[in-house]
N, C-alpha and C positions, 0 to 999 in steps of 0.2 A: 561761682563765679557772680560779680557785681553784672546786672543788668547792662550797665554803661559801659562795662568794658566788652561783653559780647558784642553789644552793637557796632563797636569798633572792629570788630574783625569782618565784618561784610563790606565787601567792595561794589559799588553801583555798578550794574550794568545794563539791567534790564527795565526801564523806568519806564517804558511804553508798552510792557507786556500786558495781555489780558488775563487775568487769572481767577480762575475757581478751583475752592478749595472744598472738598467733600469726604464725608467717611459714608459707612455703609446706609445711614439714613438721610443725612442731611446734606444739602449743598450751602457753602458760604461765599457771596460773591467776596472779594477783595482786591487789593490792590498790592502788586509786587513792589515792596520800598528797596530790596537789596537782595542780594545774591552770592553766595560765596561759597567755596569748597566745603563747608560744612552746613549748609542748607540755605535758609530763606529768610527774609524779615517781610511779614505780610501785615498788612494795614486793614481794618474792616470798620465799617461803618460806626457800630456800636462797640461798646467796652466786650472783651472777650468773657464771657461766662466761663466760670470753673468746668473744665470738662476734664474727663479721666484723663490722666498724662500718659496711661499706656493704649490709647488709640491710637492707631495707624491711619493718619490721613490720604488721599491723594490729592494733588495739587496738578491741574492742567494748565500748562502756560501756552498761550498764543503769541508768539512774536513775529514780528514783522515779515512778511514773505518765508516763512517756515511752516512745516507741518507740525501740530500741537505735540507740545513736551511733556510728559507725564514724568512726575517724581511721588514716590511714596515717602512720608515724614511724619515724625514725631515731634510732639511739642518739646520744647527745650525752657523756654519762659516765657512769661506775659507780663506786659507792662501796659496798663489800660485797655485800648485798642489796638497795639501793636503785637503780635505775637511772634517769636523768633521759634521756627522750625528747625530740626535736625533732618536731612537726607538719610534716610535708610536705604533706598533703592533707586537707581536710575538704571535704564536700559542703555546698551551699548548705542544702539539709532539716536536714541536722545542724547547720549553724551556728545555724538557727531554733531547733530545739528545745534546745541548749546556752543559747541565750540566753534562750530561756523559762525555763529551770529555774533558771538564775543570776537573774533577774529576782525571782520569786518567791522567791527564797532569800537576797536581799541587799538591804539597806536603802538603802545608797550608790548612787544611783543614776549621779552622775558617775563612779563608779568600775566600773559597770555597763558605760558608754557606752563608757570608755578600754578596758575589757577586750574587747568587742565589737568596735569597730575595729579594734583591733591583731590580732584573731584572724583577721577577714576579710581583714586585709592580709599575714598572713603566711603563709596557704595557699592 
């Protein structure tokens, strides 16, 4: 898929979240740009250097008024300093916390239902 088409799949929800990405050795401070049922789009201060596409990363999100949410991610594609990640795993408690935050910040309940069902099925 073209990166532009992939980016259109993301639905903005968590622009105020604090995000920290890490692998086994390194922590990568980042900005959560978007999140969707497929994963998330993260922005980094510098251009993302070539990393092993098979690496599994852990994203820790600190949303306002919630406990930290943890997701396991793999790289989908890279465009400059923005990296799209695919959600490989998220546990049920974190899905619940995400759903609660989405619910209080989203007006369209039909969209909320689709996002939550898709998130639970992909991970």
